[in-house]
Steps between C-alpha positions, in 0.01 A plus 500: 500500500671514160775735383520526121748693287403602147811551286575555132676236292603704195586871447200646676173565314385150598163606638578479872254781575211304353600189695535689830166669446334165436658333803401788726134459404495121477707408808432805721850541646513719809804693377666561164849652510672649199866407452755561224696800381245782490296710256700384197259206475136546401230246582176516301161400638166510319224519760149640504529607138809711570870457428749570778873530431661482845865556583488515881162401645446121518253369244300344783335839550207339314421308821366770732563290812868440428783681680751639249867539585821616333805320638819672620702358209287687246574851378223759529437806286257704715344677202425172321372334817268783604355521149420128505350525850263765368420296189423179688357648819705259712661747740328367810637150434853590392818465703848613392800375692697773674823369348398520134758708313364803316547585132576870467488720190879496477488121468251523214711760320816291540323186377371675189841646427699178538262205446468515123759234420327238712151626422380569854153633572642834614308490828801556724514153653862421418643826639274473807631151573856629456422771755375236740816294462703815568290565815378827346136412438206685647254266671120500505505596867648836394222588253209693659254402226550132579452534875133375498611172341817417693522159664731209580426257216701199628333533840153525345559192288624290790211606722261400224674164470449445873128566448488246216429745217617427145770725353573574136825663386472685169834497322595724210727483195608151391771238527684618187536849650665379822824680579645161602334246270385708203648614170764727656565788443151540351332448835333692781679627811444200732408134504140421403465135601271359770772492766559873474128575471452328835785702651350821355200466730680344796420130460748217550535206258343250741184712517412472129259224400439560130692671220273570205712583196322688222581452130354662194412258221719714274777682691541873448774742594520880521842658458833365385670168568515139380179328392584154359153413368411848370299525179477797264245774553349405166445141613352621829262725307392208283418316824298802614736575789592866541556613860650792687659519843282613793759743638686630194251450218780350290409224259570157643726257319331162448637147498407134509470316832847417631479163676864505611461840660176391665666191643791701642271768640290233671810338646651820643168637627405168658167507317224278637236616249490671161255748354466553124362826365394637159447148369180627336701748293739231381233247401212738434193391696239678716537518880414185692527366854511130407807314378298270275376805308852587387586419138690173470824675404476722810446195721806333344706813567405501868594134534828558317590778743426272796701211358806700392515732802403234753260719700118486488306775323226602742370830360434591136395851400264495203408868474567844645232503771597367843242221482616380155707234675514120504579385855643147518606517867205318654682169509799664670326700774 
């Protein structure tokens, strides 16, 4: 039985959805539980020739035998969730914790009216978390439309652990957006590191075996806030990198890999493994599943990350499809 947390090491946009989708198909975990703030984070999965931009449903929906859960620490927007359930057809496998706080329309309106300075996604997450702190939040147990999905997520996870089933926790956002450790005040409304992701779904620190921290080969950021290694939009365009956020559609700011930030993120998250994504876009090569097929400069970059961060790189995404992945974990499993 292995419990693995997938967390982001930068400002979100690291490709966690692709990594979770791959792990769900490759490792066949019994349960995947979504943690993090809520629908202000979008995870993108390319599967079966289709693109899915998911903000609530775990990306492990691609594995039809996997139980999908949303932990009590995660905010739920019923409209967003029900739309994704219909899109993915995962309703029979989905469980929503009774204690998830609900995002209401008033929260969305408040967020859009007041979040401009920070550059929030306008999805209502900040005001909904404020309502929870004030003990004014509506819970999932009070929403009739969610009744078919209601469950006790911590209890389900611990029963699965007793049975010996593997568990994967899908985190959202990234280290730099943590309310505690990020670039305050340009952050999200709670902590986003592995410790809090575990708490979001009801797991204790001694129950986590692996923390897989995901980094993009070139960090990106949507919204305002510090970005020490940022390059100009013109330079990004010359590199062929023009991206837009999954949730907001805003153009992403682009930068060079920040080794100091990666080292600190790995330290605070307690990372045991690293995943690198979008390396194919940085070094321009076709998808491959073998490390030796990477261009020499891409191989040197991977080794440099390992040496400077001090954590092994075990997964390398080399293309948008789930299976465009180099898996270096065999020696560790």
